[in-house]
Every structure is written in C-alpha cells, then in structure tokens.
C-alpha positions in Angstrom: -5.2 9.6 -22.0 -4.4 11.7 -18.0 -1.4 14.6 -18.8 -1.4 15.5 -15.4 -3.1 14.9 -11.8 -3.9 16.1 -8.3 -4.5 15.0 -5.5 -6.3 16.8 -2.4 -8.0 15.7 1.0 -6.9 11.9 0.4 -5.1 10.0 3.4 -1.6 11.1 4.0 -2.6 13.6 0.5 -3.7 17.7 1.2 -2.7 18.5 -1.5 0.2 16.6 -3.6 0.5 19.5 -6.1 -0.2 18.9 -10.2 1.7 15.8 -11.4 2.9 15.4 -14.9 2.0 11.6 -16.0 4.0 10.4 -18.9 2.8 9.4 -21.7 4.1 6.4 -21.2 5.8 5.4 -18.2 6.0 7.0 -14.7 8.3 6.0 -11.6 7.3 7.2 -8.5 10.2 7.2 -5.9 9.9 8.0 -1.7 10.8 6.5 1.5 8.1 4.5 3.2 5.4 6.0 4.3 6.1 9.2 2.0 2.3 8.3 0.6 3.3 6.5 -3.0 0.2 4.5 -2.2 -1.8 6.5 -1.1 -0.9 8.4 -4.2 -1.7 5.4 -6.6 -4.8 4.4 -4.6 -5.9 8.1 -5.0 -5.8 7.1 -9.0 -7.7 4.1 -8.4 -11.4 6.6 -7.9 -11.2 8.5 -11.4 -14.6 7.0 -12.5 -15.2 5.2 -9.5 -18.6 6.2 -7.9 -18.5 4.8 -4.3 -18.0 7.4 -1.3 -14.9 8.3 0.1 -14.8 7.1 3.7 -14.4 9.4 6.7 -11.2 7.3 7.6 -10.1 8.0 4.2 -10.1 11.9 4.7 -6.8 13.6 5.0 -5.3 13.0 7.9 -3.8 17.0 8.5 -7.6 18.4 7.8 -10.1 16.3 8.4 -11.6 18.5 11.2 -12.9 20.9 8.5 -13.6 18.0 5.9 -15.7 16.0 8.7 -17.8 19.4 9.0 -18.0 20.1 4.7 -20.6 18.1 2.9 -18.7 15.1 0.5 -20.5 16.8 -2.4 -18.5 19.5 -1.5 -14.9 17.8 -0.9 -12.6 17.5 -4.2 -10.2 14.5 -3.9 -8.7 13.7 -7.3 -8.6 15.9 -10.5 -6.8 15.7 -13.5 -6.2 17.5 -16.7 -7.2 15.2 -20.0 -6.9 15.8 -23.7 -10.2 17.4 -24.9 -9.3 15.2 -28.6 -9.2 12.5 -26.0 -12.4 13.1 -24.8 -13.7 13.5 -28.7 -11.9 10.4 -29.9 -14.0 8.2 -27.2 -16.6 10.0 -28.0 -16.8 8.7 -31.5 -15.4 5.1 -31.9 -17.6 4.2 -28.5 -20.5 3.6 -31.3 -22.9 5.7 -28.7 -22.8 8.9 -30.4 -25.9 7.8 -32.7 -27.8 5.1 -30.8 -28.1 1.7 -32.5 -32.3 2.0 -32.1 -32.9 5.0 -32.6 -34.9 5.7 -36.0 -33.9 8.8 -37.5 -30.5 10.0 -39.0 -29.4 13.3 -37.3 -26.5 14.7 -37.9 -24.1 13.6 -35.3 -22.4 16.8 -33.5 -19.3 14.7 -32.6 -19.3 13.4 -36.5 -16.3 16.3 -37.1 -13.0 15.7 -37.8 -11.1 17.2 -34.9 -8.1 20.4 -35.9 -4.7 20.2 -34.8 -6.0 23.2 -31.9 -7.7 20.3 -30.4 -4.0 19.0 -29.2 -3.2 21.7 -26.6 -6.6 22.4 -25.4 -7.9 20.0 -22.1 -10.9 19.4 -20.3 -10.7 18.9 -16.0 -11.8 15.9 -14.7 -12.6 16.8 -11.0 -13.8 13.9 -8.5 -15.6 14.2 -5.3 -15.7 12.5 -2.2 -19.3 11.7 -2.6 -18.0 10.1 -5.8 -20.0 13.1 -7.6 -17.8 13.1 -11.0 -17.8 16.9 -12.9 -16.1 18.3 -16.5 -14.6 21.8 -16.3 -13.6 22.7 -20.3 -10.8 25.3 -19.4 -11.2 26.5 -23.3 -14.5 28.4 -22.5 -16.8 28.1 -26.0 -17.5 25.5 -28.0 -16.2 22.2 -26.4 -18.0 22.7 -23.4 -20.9 22.8 -26.0 -19.9 20.4 -28.0 -19.8 18.2 -25.3 -23.9 18.6 -24.1 -24.8 18.2 -27.6 -23.9 15.0 -27.3 -24.7 14.4 -24.0 -28.0 15.7 -23.8 -28.9 14.6 -27.3 -28.0 10.5 -26.9 -30.5 10.9 -23.5 -33.1 12.9 -25.2 -33.0 10.8 -28.4 -33.2 7.5 -26.1 -36.4 9.3 -24.5 -38.3 9.1 -27.6 -37.7 5.3 -28.6 -38.9 5.1 -25.6 -42.3 7.1 -24.7 -45.3 6.4 -27.6 -46.7 9.7 -28.4 -45.7 10.8 -31.7 -46.3 14.2 -30.7 -43.8 13.9 -27.7 -42.1 13.0 -29.9 -42.1 15.9 -32.7 -41.7 18.0 -30.0 -38.5 16.4 -28.4 -37.2 16.3 -31.9 -38.0 20.0 -32.2 -36.4 21.2 -29.9 -33.4 19.2 -30.3 -33.1 20.3 -33.3 -32.4 23.4 -32.1 -29.5 22.1 -30.5 -28.0 20.4 -32.9 -29.0 22.0 -36.1 -26.9 24.9 -35.8 -23.2 25.1 -36.5 -22.9 28.7 -35.5 -23.5 27.4 -31.8 -20.5 26.3 -31.7 -18.5 29.1 -32.6 -16.1 31.0 -30.1 -17.8 33.8 -30.7 -21.2 32.5 -30.4 -23.7 34.5 -27.8 -24.1 32.0 -24.8 -26.7 33.9 -24.6 -28.5 31.8 -27.5 -27.3 28.2 -26.2 -29.1 28.2 -22.9 -31.9 30.0 -23.6 -31.8 26.6 -26.3 -30.8 24.4 -23.4 -33.7 26.3 -21.1 -36.1 25.1 -23.2 -35.3 21.7 -23.0 -35.4 21.9 -19.3 -38.6 23.3 -18.8 -40.1 21.1 -21.6 -39.1 17.4 -19.8 -40.2 19.1 -16.1 -43.2 20.7 -17.5 -44.0 16.9 -19.5 -42.5 14.5 -17.2 -45.6 13.2 -16.1 -47.0 12.4 -19.6 -43.2 11.1 -20.7 -42.8 8.8 -17.9 -46.2 7.2 -18.2 -45.8 6.9 -22.3 -42.5 5.5 -21.5 -42.3 2.9 -19.6 -40.0 0.5 -17.9 -40.4 -2.7 -20.8 -38.0 -1.5 -22.5 -34.6 -2.4 -20.5 -31.8 0.5 -20.1 -32.5 3.5 -17.8 -36.1 4.9 -17.2 -37.4 8.2 -18.5 -37.4 9.6 -15.5 -34.1 9.1 -14.6 -32.8 10.4 -18.0 -35.3 13.6 -17.6 -32.9 14.1 -14.4 -29.6 13.7 -15.9 -30.8 16.1 -19.0 -31.9 18.1 -16.3 -29.1 17.7 -13.7 -26.1 18.2 -16.6 -28.1 22.1 -17.9 -27.9 23.2 -14.1 -24.6 22.4 -13.5 -23.5 24.5 -16.9 -25.8 26.8 -15.9 -24.9 27.3 -12.2 -21.5 26.0 -11.9 -19.8 26.7 -15.2 -18.8 22.3 -14.8 -20.8 19.8 -15.8 -21.8 16.9 -14.2 -21.0 13.1 -15.1 -23.2 10.5 -14.2 -22.3 6.5 -14.9 -22.5 6.2 -18.7 -20.5 9.3 -18.4 -17.7 7.8 -16.7 -16.6 5.8 -19.7 -15.1 8.9 -21.4 -12.0 7.9 -18.7 -9.6 5.5 -19.6 -9.8 2.3 -17.5 -8.3 2.0 -14.6 -6.1 -1.3 -13.4 -4.4 -1.2 -9.5 -2.0 -4.3 -8.7 0.0 -4.9 -5.5 1.3 -7.8 -3.8 2.5 -9.7 -7.2 4.7 -12.3 -6.6 6.8 -14.7 -8.3 4.5 -17.8 -10.4 5.2 -21.3 -8.5 6.1 -24.8 -10.8 2.5 -25.4 -9.6 -1.2 -25.3 -7.2 -3.3 -27.9 -5.6 -6.5 -27.1 -7.0 -8.1 -28.9 -4.2 -6.5 -25.6 -2.2 -7.2 -23.4 -4.4 -11.3 -24.4 -4.4 -10.8 -24.1 -0.8 -8.6 -19.9 -0.6 -7.9 -18.9 -4.4 -5.1 -17.3 -2.5 -3.0 -19.9 -2.6 -2.2 -18.8 -5.4 -3.8 -16.1 -7.2 -1.6 -16.2 -10.4 -2.9 -20.0 -10.9 -6.6 -19.5 -9.6 -6.5 -16.2 -12.3 -5.7 -18.9 -15.2 -7.7 -21.7 -14.4 -10.6 -18.6 -14.7 -9.2 -17.5 -18.1 -9.2 -21.0 -19.4 -13.3 -21.6 -18.0 -11.5 -24.1 -15.4 -12.4 -22.6 -12.5 -12.0 -25.5 -9.4 -15.9 -25.7 -8.6 -17.0 -26.6 -12.3 -14.3 -29.2 -13.1 -16.3 -31.9 -12.2 -19.1 -31.2 -14.5 -16.6 -31.0 -17.3 -15.1 -34.4 -19.8 -11.8 -34.5 -20.1 -12.0 -33.6 -24.4 -13.9 -30.1 -22.5 -10.9 -29.7 -20.2 -8.4 -30.9 -22.6 -9.8 -28.5 -25.3 -9.9 -25.6 -23.0 -6.8 -25.8 -21.5 -5.4 -25.7 -24.4 -7.1 -22.9 -26.4 -6.3 -21.6 -22.7 -2.4 -21.9 -23.7 -2.3 -20.1 -27.0 -4.3 -17.3 -25.9 -2.1 -16.5 -23.1 1.1 -16.8 -25.0 0.3 -14.6 -27.6 -0.1 -11.9 -24.7 3.4 -12.6 -23.2 5.3 -12.8 -26.2 3.5 -8.9 -26.9 5.1 -7.5 -24.2 8.0 -9.6 -23.6 10.5 -9.4 -25.6 13.7 -11.5 -24.1 12.7 -14.1 -25.5 9.6 -15.9 -26.9 8.2 -18.2 -24.8 5.3 -21.1 -26.2 3.3 -21.9 -22.6 1.3 -24.6 -21.9 -1.4 -25.4 -19.1 -1.4 -29.0 -17.8 -4.0 -30.4 -15.3 -2.8 -33.6 -14.0 -2.9 -35.0 -10.6 -4.9 -32.4 -9.0 -2.7 -30.3 -10.0 -2.3 -27.1 -12.4 1.3 -26.0 -13.9 3.2 -24.2 -16.4 5.1 -25.7 -18.9 7.5 -23.3 -20.8 9.1 -24.0 -24.4 11.5 -21.7 -25.8 13.6 -22.4 -29.1 15.4 -25.3 -27.8 12.3 -26.8 -27.6 12.8 -28.4 -23.9 10.5 -28.2 -21.2 10.7 -26.0 -18.9 9.0 -25.3 -15.4 8.8 -21.5 -14.3 11.8 -21.8 -11.6 14.0 -22.9 -14.6 13.7 -19.0 -15.7 14.5 -15.6 -14.6 12.2 -14.4 -11.5 11.4 -11.2 -13.5 10.0 -13.0 -16.2 7.9 -15.7 -13.4 6.8 -12.3 -11.9 5.3 -10.9 -14.9 3.8 -14.3 -15.7 2.0 -14.2 -12.3 0.7 -10.1 -13.0 -0.3 -11.6 -17.1 -2.4 -14.1 -15.3 -3.8 -11.1 -13.1 -4.3 -8.7 -16.2 -6.2 -11.9 -18.9 -8.8 -12.0 -15.9 -9.7 -8.3 -16.4 -9.2 -7.8 -20.0 -8.8 -11.5 -22.2 -6.8 -9.7 -24.7 -4.2 -7.8 -22.4 -5.0 -4.0 -21.9 -5.4 -0.8 -24.6 -5.7 2.8 -23.6 -6.0 2.1 -20.3 -3.7 3.3 -16.6 -2.2 0.2 -15.6 -1.2 0.8 -11.0 1.4 -1.1 -9.3 2.9 -0.9 -6.2 6.2 -1.9 -5.9 6.2 -4.4 -8.6 8.5 -7.3 -8.1 9.9 -5.9 -4.4 11.5 -8.8 -3.8 13.0 -9.7 -8.0 17.0 -10.2 -8.3 18.2 -7.0 -9.7 18.5 -8.7 -13.5 14.9 -9.1 -12.8 14.0 -6.1 -12.4 16.0 -5.2 -15.4 13.8 -8.0 -17.5 10.3 -6.1 -15.6 11.2 -2.8 -16.3 11.6 -3.8 -19.9 8.2 -5.3 -20.1 6.3 -2.3 -18.9 8.0 0.0 -20.8 6.3 -2.6 -24.0 3.3 -2.8 -22.0 3.0 1.3 -21.5 3.4 1.6 -25.9 -0.6 1.0 -25.9 -1.1 2.3 -22.1 0.1 4.7 -19.3 2.0 2.4 -16.4 2.5 4.2 -12.9 4.6 2.4 -9.9 5.8 3.2 -7.6 9.1 1.3 -6.4 12.6 1.2 -3.9 14.8 -1.1 -6.4 18.0 1.0 -8.0 17.4 -1.1 -11.3 13.2 -0.2 -11.9 14.4 3.0 -12.1 15.4 4.7 -15.8 18.3 6.8 -15.3 18.4 8.1 -18.2 15.5 8.8 -18.7 14.8 11.3 -15.8 11.5 13.1 -16.9 9.6 9.7 -16.1 10.9 10.0 -12.3 8.5 11.9 -9.7 9.8 11.9 -5.9 7.0 11.7 -3.2 8.0 13.4 -0.1 6.3 13.4 3.4 6.2 17.1 3.5 6.9 18.3 7.4 4.6 21.4 9.0 1.5 19.2 8.8 1.4 19.4 4.7 1.3 16.0 4.0 2.6 14.6 0.8 4.0 15.9 -2.0 4.9 14.9 -5.4 7.8 16.6 -7.4 9.6 15.6 -11.0 13.3 15.4 -10.5 15.1 18.7 -10.0 11.6 20.4 -8.8 13.2 20.6 -5.7 13.3 23.9 -2.9 17.1 23.8 -2.7 19.2 23.7 -5.9 21.6 21.0 -6.9 24.0 19.7 -8.9 22.8 15.8 -8.8 19.4 15.5 -10.5 19.8 12.4 -9.2 20.3 13.0 -5.3 16.2 12.8 -4.6 15.9 10.0 -6.0 18.7 8.4 -4.7 17.9 9.6 -1.0 14.3 8.4 -1.8 16.0 4.7 -2.0 17.6 4.6 1.1 20.6 4.7 -0.3 23.8 7.6 -1.2 26.0 6.6 -4.0 29.0 9.1 -5.7 28.5 9.7 -9.3 26.7 6.3 -10.1 25.6 3.3 -8.5 28.5 1.4 -7.5 32.1 2.4 -9.0 34.2 1.0 -6.3 35.5 -3.2 -6.5 34.9 -3.3 -2.7 32.1 -2.3 -1.2 30.7 -2.2 2.5 26.9 -1.9 3.1 26.0 -0.2 6.1 22.6 0.3 8.1 22.5 4.1 8.2 24.2 7.5 7.9 25.7 7.4 11.1 28.0 3.8 10.4 28.8 5.4 7.1 30.9 8.7 9.2 32.1 7.3 11.9 33.9 4.0 10.0 34.7 7.2 6.5 36.7 9.2 10.0 38.3 6.2 11.5 39.5 5.1 8.7 41.3 8.4 7.7 42.5 8.6 11.5 44.3 5.3 11.0 45.6 6.2 7.5 46.9 9.8 8.8 48.6 8.3 11.8 49.7 4.8 11.0 48.3 3.7 13.5 45.5 1.0 12.5 43.6 -0.7 9.4 42.4 1.9 7.0 41.0 1.4 3.4 41.8 2.8 -0.1 40.3 4.1 -3.4 39.3 0.8 -4.4 36.6 0.3 -1.6 33.0 2.4 -1.0 31.0 2.9 1.8 27.1 2.5 1.3 24.2 3.5 4.0 20.7 1.0 2.4 18.8 3.6 4.7 18.0 1.0 7.6 18.6 -3.1 8.2 15.8 -4.4 6.1 17.4 -2.9 3.1 20.8 -4.8 3.7 19.0 -7.8 2.0 18.4 -5.8 -1.4 21.9 -3.9 -1.4 23.1 -7.0 -1.0 21.3 -8.8 -4.0 22.2 -5.5 -6.0 26.3 -5.6 -5.3 26.3 -9.4 -6.1 24.9 -8.6 -9.5 27.3 -6.2 -10.3 30.2 -8.9 -9.4 31.7 -6.3 -6.6 33.3 -7.8 -3.8 31.1 -6.7 -0.4 31.1 -6.8 3.1 28.2 -6.2 5.7 28.3 -4.7 9.1 24.3 -4.4 10.8 23.5 -3.8 14.3 23.1 -6.3 17.5 20.3 -5.6 18.1 16.7 -6.7 16.7 16.8 -5.2 13.2 19.5 -6.0 12.9 19.6 -9.8 13.8 16.5 -10.3 11.4 18.7 -8.6 8.5 21.2 -10.8 9.3 18.4 -14.2 9.6 17.4 -13.0 6.1 20.8 -12.7 4.4 21.5 -15.9 5.1 18.4 -17.3 4.1 19.6 -15.6 0.9 22.9 -17.6 0.6 25.2 -14.9 1.8 28.1 -16.1 3.8 28.0 -15.3 7.1 32.0 -14.9 7.0 30.9 -11.5 4.9 28.8 -10.2 7.7 30.3 -8.4 11.0 27.6 -7.7 14.1 29.1 -4.9 16.7 28.6 -7.8 19.2 31.6 -9.8 17.2 33.2 -6.5 18.6 32.0 -5.6 21.6 32.7 -8.3 25.0 29.4 -9.3 26.7 26.1 -10.4 26.2 23.2 -7.4 24.7 22.4 -5.1 22.2 24.4 -3.5 20.1 24.5 -0.8 17.7 27.3 1.1 16.3 26.8 4.1 19.1 28.4 1.0 21.4 31.8 1.5 20.4 32.4 5.4 22.0 32.6 5.1 25.8 30.4 5.6 27.0 31.0 9.3 28.8 32.9 10.5 25.0 29.3 9.9 23.6 27.3 11.5 26.3 29.7 14.6 25.9 28.9 15.2 23.0 25.2 14.5 23.2 24.6 17.0 25.5 26.2 20.0 23.4 24.0 18.6 20.4 20.9 18.8 22.7 22.5 21.9 24.7 21.9 19.9 28.1 24.2 19.1 31.2 27.1 16.5 30.8 26.2 15.5 34.3 23.0 15.4 34.0 23.2 13.2 30.7 25.5 10.9 33.2 23.1 11.1 35.9 19.8 10.4 34.3 21.9 7.4 31.9 20.8 3.8 33.0 22.0 1.1 33.7 20.7 -1.7 31.1 21.6 -4.2 28.4 19.7 -1.8 26.1 22.0 0.1 23.0 23.7 3.2 24.6 21.5 5.4 22.3 18.6 4.4 23.7 20.0 4.8 27.0 20.8 8.4 26.1 18.0 9.1 24.3 15.8 8.0 27.2 18.0 10.3 29.9 18.0 13.5 27.4 13.9 12.3 27.7 14.8 12.1 31.3 16.5 15.3 31.4 13.8 17.3 29.5 10.8 15.8 31.5 9.6 14.6 28.1 7.3 11.7 27.3 7.8 8.4 25.6 4.8 10.0 23.7 7.8 12.5 21.9 8.9 9.6 20.3 13.1 9.2 19.5 14.7 12.4 21.0 18.4 11.8 20.5 19.7 13.4 16.8 22.6 11.1 15.8 23.1 12.2 12.8 23.7 15.6 14.5 25.6 14.0 17.0 27.6 12.2 14.4 28.6 15.2 12.0 29.8 16.5 15.6 32.2 13.9 16.0 33.2 13.9 12.8 34.3 17.3 12.8 36.1 17.2 16.0 38.1 14.4 14.9 38.3 16.3 11.2 39.9 19.4 12.3 41.7 18.0 15.7 39.0 18.4 18.3 38.9 15.2 19.7 42.0 13.5 19.9 43.7 9.7 21.1 42.8 11.9 24.8 39.6 12.4 23.9 38.3 9.2 22.3 39.7 7.3 24.2 41.9 4.0 23.7 39.2 2.0 23.7 36.9 3.4 21.6 39.7 3.1 19.1 40.6 -0.6 19.4 37.0 -1.2 18.8 36.7 1.0 15.8 40.0 -1.0 15.0 39.1 -4.6 15.6 35.6 -2.9 12.7 37.1 -2.1 10.2 39.7 -5.2 10.8 37.0 -8.1 10.4 35.3 -5.8 7.1 38.8 -5.8 5.1 39.1 -9.7 6.1 35.6 -10.3 5.0 36.2 -8.7 2.1 37.9 -11.3 -0.7 41.1 -8.3 -1.4 43.2 -9.6 -4.5 45.8 -7.4 -3.3 48.5 -7.9 -0.3 47.7 -4.5 0.8 44.1 -5.3 2.6 45.9 -3.4 5.6 46.5 -0.6 3.6 42.9 0.5 2.4 41.5 4.2 3.1 37.6 4.8 2.4 36.6 6.8 -0.3 34.1 9.1 0.5 30.4 8.8 -0.9 
C-alpha cells in the first residue's frame, strides 16, 4: 500500500511535507480551514488522470504556478513499497496476456526476496494528470518494471499484426530484453540495458507505418499506433529523466481509492417516487436499490417474484458485508418494498424486528456508509484506500466509539484515512496514527505533522490534538464531576480569575476542585461538547454570549433536549437589550484602558473613538482601534481579546487590579454569572457556594 504522501501546489497546500500513512488507520485532526479536506481531496488524484483546474492550484503561489506548464507542476507524491508493485503485477494476470501464443518466461515470475520490504518507488502525479514512477534504488527494480511494461505491449502488438516477419523481428528484440537475467543485476552496465531499449525503439519508429497497417483496429483494445507511442514514451522518459511515464493501463498499479463525505445516519424508510425524482433525498436507500438491481425507474418492468428475489438476495449480501465489519453484534438485515416505500428491518439474536431508529446512531451511520460502499464494490473493500471527511460528525459520543471500532475492522484489509473534530474518534492510546493539520503562517500554507513533531517542545504530546479539536483538556478528557462549557479562551480565563478573586477575599460565590471549565473553541461546538460530557454522566452547565452565534448555539442545544436551565447567556446578567459577550461584564473605561495598553495606543483616543451602539463591547472596541490606527474593515478583527484577557488575569493575580480599578459593577456582574452557573448544576453538596475552579 502507501507508506508516505507529500502534497504540493494544491489549494491551501504549498508543501505538506512527507506525511507517514499508517498501514491501517490514519487520523487527521485540525481546526476549521486548516486544510484537512484539501489533503484528503489531493489523495483522490492518485491514479486519476483529470487535469487540475487553475483555481485548484495553491493559493499561496498561484501566479508562479500559472506561468508553468501543468506537466511540470507536481501535485502529489507517494512512496509505495516495491514489493506491493510486484504483487499487483503478479496477481493481476497481466504479466502474460491470455491471448499470447508464446510461453515466454515472465519477467516478474520471480520469488521476491527479503530485501524488497525496505525498497520503495515514488509515484509522482502532475497537474496535467500525468503519472511517473521513480525507483529509488538504481538498478534492477526499474529494469524489471520496464521489462514487464514493454514486453506486455510488444506482445500485444505481435498478437495484432499479421505479417510473420514483423512478429519474428519483434520476438528477437524482445528476447534480448527478457532473456538475460544479467541485465537485472545491480552491477549490470546501464549502457547495455539502454542499448537494447534503443534497439526496440528504433525498430518501432522505423516500421511504425507497416506495423500499424498490419495490426488494424479490429481486435479491440489499444491500437498498434498507441502501443508504439507508449513503448517509445517509456523508453524516452527513462533515458532522459530517470523516471518512467505511466499510461492509463499502468495506473492499476495503485491501490483503488474511495472517498466519502456528507454521510448521515440512515432513515427508517424512503419514498420510492421521491428517490426516482431526486436520489439525494436518501443517498443510502437509492444506493441500496441500485445494489439490489431495483432502481426506481426499473421497478415497473419487474414482476413481484423478481422484486422479492432481488431484495432478499440484496439483504443477505448486505448482512454478510455488515457483519464482517460491525463486531458489536450480529444483525440480520432485510430489505422491504411495500406501499411505495423502501425500508430496512433489522433482527438481532432476539429475532425481534427493529427499525434503524431503534438502534444506535453509530450503527445507523455505518449502515448508510456501507450502502454507499457496495455500489462501488459489491463485496466490500480490500487492498484499497478509504478516505472519510469528518465521519459521523453529528453522532452521539457512544456512536463515535462504535464507528471507530468498525473502521478499525475495515482497516484490517485496507488503509483508512479520516479527518475528525470529535475526541472519541481519536485513539489516544495509539498516537502513531494521529496527524495534526495546521495552516501555517507567513504564506507557508497547510502543514501535516505527526503528534510530537512540533516546532516547540512539550511534555504533553496530546496538546496539539486537543488544540485542534477546539477544546482545552487537563490530564485526561474530563476529570471532574462538574463541568462548565464556555465558548472560548477568554471566558475560561475570566471565570477562573474572578472565582479565585471571590474565594480569596471571601466576597462571593466560587467553585471548588470538583469543577472544571472547558472552552469549546466556539459557540457552535458547545452542542457536541455537551453531548460528550453527558455521555460521561457529568453534570454540566453552558455559558453563551448573547450575540448571533450564541443564540444559534442555544437554539441547537435546546433542540437536542438540553434543558434551558443548564444554559446561561450573558444577556441574563446584563440590564437592557442588545448583543453581549463576556467582555460586556467589564466597565467600558476599564476594558478600554487595558485594550489600549495591549495595542499601544492612548486610552483617551480609544474612548473618544468608541461608538454608542447595541453591538457588544468587543466589537465596538475593535472598531475604535481601527479608527485610531486608521485601518479599514478589510483588516479583519484587530482587537486581541486573548492578550487583553491574559493582561487582566495577570493584573488581578498580582494585585495591580483590585476593587477600585475593576469597579463594583464588574464584580457584581461576574458574581451573578458564577452564581447562575452554580445554580444550573445539580450540586449534590450543600456547599455549592464554596466552589473554586480547577485550572485547565
């Protein structure tokens, strides 16, 4: 299979660096827009001859790339074991065409020795769709491949031509190429090998017209003219560039690649009429009907007996494939068509009929995935590369556990590469499988690294993984009985610091060591993190801003049956209407003073530029900074909220900011927030007002 991949010049990826691909499962983690999807997309180009569009070339050096011919722009490189190459050639049956009359000794029917396990070939894919092979070990590997590729084509030419003398001449030259084992030795003279290749090339060019005329076009397959072109092209590429150009038939050397995204859990049923009009109404059921030979447009042509037989046979085959990979329980799957609907009935050891909705979300997602799989490979996959972009993104954490186990089973016969934002889709006990995808600064683009392969040393090898998931963890995923979920870094810093402030001065509510705050990396991720802590049976509360993102997150949480009593919004604390974020809990003058220091501008200038509106304070301060610095809106967000929060945290800790500096209103606001969060939790102790927050 594939050992390493390097992507270049594609979308957000200028140079990914060599990325080791695990022999079973490789997990990509990274923030939004880091380049995970682009990396997966680039892998699908291996063995694919389509031309890369101009708008797919790398964003960071597109002007340079557009000035080049696409045949010179490398998009993807992959390192493949030479032993895999030989295995494919031997197992394919193509090493001796079935129609060939002679019984020539095949160049690849040798016994591979142990040395092959460490030898590699680099497959290079260019923007114009061209593929080339570079054999890293000079000598026999490249010569053996050329023996195979050239002899195969010449044998096909011999079969097509009808002039005996032409066949005899070709046989004579081919015998020189395949008849001497000495040519394959590493110490063999390259000049001798090249001389034989040149002899073949010269003969084909000199006799191209008569060979083409004698070969005709009636036998099917490639024309003699095309076969000659390919032989000459391979010889020229080997002589001039030390690599070997590949043609369409040669791309079978690469593993088959299957890519899947946007898969959702399968429904209980689908209307056949709707599927006929729009297959995307349920891709899973439409795929199952295709698999069974019961496409909606074909159903009127079939009698009831044919429909019954086909759906029963499809159910048996689907059951076999499903149980091969799903080891949580054996399921008997039956397809039903009635009342203009198609549905699946599931039976376990109890022999009680269940609908998909009666089973776990993980099982339903995997069923939907398999429905897509079997339309491409009826017996499932083997010796393939399976690419999945954020599989099971909406699943419950328990569903992620089920799905990960199923993918591990799938990886016993394949290489599986998937991206994820979900902690339970990551095998933290097997760090060698994890790759961190980052969008580097300074126009470098996307980089992909192994865990631990970071620019700065860290004792916590999982830190980049946690950061990529958008959540901050301590020594384990969750280690406290009570959890507070907040949107971001600043929320966590402020709650930590003011809780400690109240504890130290015995002036207000605070949290004890049984509690932990987790910043989710954005309001949109509070939904998933709430399901995560719920799956662990932790009590939790959620703090959200009162802006658009916070309101959308609240709506999503309540739709997921999260009680509104668990959710606190900043607007619950503030008087008046409008959008509020955590920064609105501070006095305007104090927050502007700290922001001015962080951005090295005058406090008075910032306050003077501060607008009066219903927008959150952080938005207004950002606008004021832009006005003072004469920056336009095209510069994005200028206010460094993170640095401001760190300065306030340090100031309170070191005594620089006390009651006088912070102001009574600020203290009252944070006291109200902390009290509201405590009341949102089902605290089992009477000491709920004596809780300190554990730093995380």
